[in-house]
N, C-alpha and C positions, 0 to 999 in steps of 0.2 A: 850485444849492442840493443840499448834498448829501443825495448818497438818504434817510440818515436825518433828514434833519431834512424835516418840513414846514411849508406857510404852515394857518394857521388864524384863522378867519377869527369872526368873534365880536359879534351886536347887542348893545347894553344891555352896553355895557363897559367906564361908566364908576364903577360902584358895585356890589356887592353879586358874586351869583356874578360875575357877564361878567368883574368887575376880577381876581378872584377868579382866577379862569382865565389872564383875558392874563396878569397876573404869573407863575405858575404851567410855561405854556405857555413863558415866555420864558426860566425860569430850569434849563428843562430845553435850552436852543437850539436851541428854532422861534418860531420868526417867526410872529406877529401882528401882523392886519390888522379893526383893529375901530373901531366905529362907538356912541355915545350923542347927549341928547340936552343934558346936559348939555356947557355952557364951556368953564366952568369947568373941570372935574375931566379931557377929554380935552383943557384945555389942562397941564393936569399928566403926563398921559402921556403924552403928548407932547416933554416936558424931559425926564420921568427917562425914554426907552427913546425912541435913534436908528434913525435908518432901519437896515435895513431895514423895524422896522415903522414903523406907520401908522395912527396915530390921528386920525379926524372925526368933527366934529356934523354926522349925519345925524337926524332924525327916520321913524322907519323905515315910519310911517301914511303917510307922505309918498310914494305911488311916482316923485311926477317928482324928491327929493332918494333917492332909492337908488337913481336909472337916475342920475345924474349921479355918485354917488360912486360906482359896479358900471365903469361907464367910466371911470372915469376907474380905479382899482386891476384891473384885468382887462389894461388898457393896460401898466402897468406894475407891478402884479406874476403875470400872469396867474392862473388859477384855483385855486381857494382846495382845501386836498388834502383840511379836513375844515369844513364850514362848521358850525355851530353861533346856531341862529336861538336868541338867551335873552333876547331886551328886554322886559316882560314889565309888565302892568298888573294892580294889583288895586284892586278896589269898598270904601268906606268901608264895614262891617256894618248890611246892613239888612235885611230884608224887601223882596224885589224888584220888593215895587209904592211902594217907597220911592226907589226909587234911579228916579234919573232922566232921562232921555231922555240928557239933554247923558254926563252920568258911563256909562250902563251905551255909549253907543255907542266912547267914548275907550279904555271894557278893550273894544271889540273892534276896532277901529282898531289899535293896539298889538300885543294877540295874533294876533290871526286873523289880518287882513289887511296886516298891519305883517310876519307872516312870509313869506305871499303873496309878496309884494313883495318881497321877495330873496332867496327860492327862481325869483321869475320873470327879476329882472334877474343875479344867480350862475348861476343849473343849465342856462342853456342849453352854457355855453362850457366847466362841466362833462360833459354831455352829449358836448358834441362832441369828450372828451379820452377818454371811455367809464369814470372812472375819477371818485370824490370818495363822502365819508360827506356823509350830510347827519346834522342831530343838532336836530328840535321839540323845543323845549324842553315839555315836559308839565309832570303834576302827578298826586299824590293824586287830585285834584280833577278831572283828565281821564275818572277812571274811577271815582269814587265819588261823592260830593254831602256837604253840611254848610247847614246854614242860614245865609243874609244872604249870603252870597257864591256867589247866584247867575249873575251875570252870570259869575266870574269861570273857574267850575265850566263852562259853559254855553260858552267859549273854546277851554278844555282841549281837551272833548271835541272839542270842533271840533279841533282839533288832532292828536287822538289819527285823526279818522276822514282828515282831509287828507292827511296823510303816508301812512295805513296807503294808498292812492289814487295817493300817487304815487309809491313803490317796489313797485305795480305798470306804470309808465310807464318807470321808467329800465330802459336798459340791460344785461345784465351788465358788470359790474363795479362798476358804484356798488350806494351803500347810505341809503335815507333811513325814520331810526329815529326813532318818539317817543319821549322820555325824564322820568321821572319821575326828579327830582333828587333827592328826599328831600322830609326838614324838615330846617333848613339857617335856623341864625337871622340872618336882614335885615330889613329894612325891611319888609321887607310882612309878614312872616311872626308882627314886632312888632304890629303896625295889627289882625292878626286873634287873638291869643294873648294881646300885652297883654304882662307879666311872667315867666312861662311859659315866654316864644321862650326865653329865655337856656339853657331844659336844652340847648339843642341845638348840636348844632355850627354854630363859624362858617362863613360861609366859607371862611376863610383853612384850616379844617380840611377844610373838605368839598372844596375843591381838591386838596390830598394824594394823593383819594382819587377823587377824579373822574375830573381829569386823564387819568392810568394808564390809565382805564379806557376814556374816551375815545380816545383813542389805538389802540385792544386795537381798535377798530371795523372791520368791511370786512366785505366784500357776502357773507360767509354771516349776517349780521347783517338782511338788509335785510328792511324791511316788520316785524321783530320790535318789540314795547314792550316798550321796558327801563327796570327803576328801577337808580341808585347805587346799590350794597352798603353806605349806611351802617344804624348807629343809627337807628331813626325815618324808615326808608326811604318807611313807607306816610302820606301828613300828609290 
C-alpha cells in the first residue's frame, strides 16, 4: 500500500454517515473495509467497490461475529490505520420509564458493547505495531442531555468514558478519540427532530468535511474529545 494510502475500517457502513465516509475515503484513494447489518446494502457496496475494498455483513453487537470478521480482515489486509466505530442505534422518542428492557438493551448492545467488541478484536494487532488511530463515535448527547433519548445519552456518555480510559492504555504512537460528528440529517436525526432535520447537512455533505478531518488525526490527539467542525456541531 502506498505510504499516503491508508487502510480505513468503518462499522455501520451500509447507510448514513458510515456509507458517506466509506465513499469519500475511497474517492480519495484509500482502502476501506467495513461492516453493516443490511445484507442488501452490503451486497451493493461489494458490487460497486471491488477489491481491495472489503465489505461484510456483521452485527457488531455479536462478539462472535466480530471475532470471525476480524480474523479474516487482519489476515487479508492487516491492521487498520484508522478504525472508525460508527455503528449506532437510537431509541424511539419516549421517557425513560416507557422504554422497555429489550429496546434499552438493543441500544446498549450496539452503541457500547459493539464498540468494545470491535476494539477487543482489532486493537491488539494495532497495539502490536504501535500505530493507528481509533475513533469512537460519540455525540453532543455524550456531553449533554435531552429528554426522551436517555438510553442513547447513556451509551454516548459511556463512549466518552470508555475512550478516555482506552487512550490511557495505548502505547505511544497511537490515539483513541471520542468524536462528536455534529448534527447531520440522517435517519436517526429524523427520528428525533422530524422535518426540522432537513435544516442540517446531509451525510454526503458532512463527509466532505469530516473525512479530511479524520485523516489528520494522529497520536497528538490521543484522549481529546473532538467535534467535526461543521454548522450545528452540538446536538
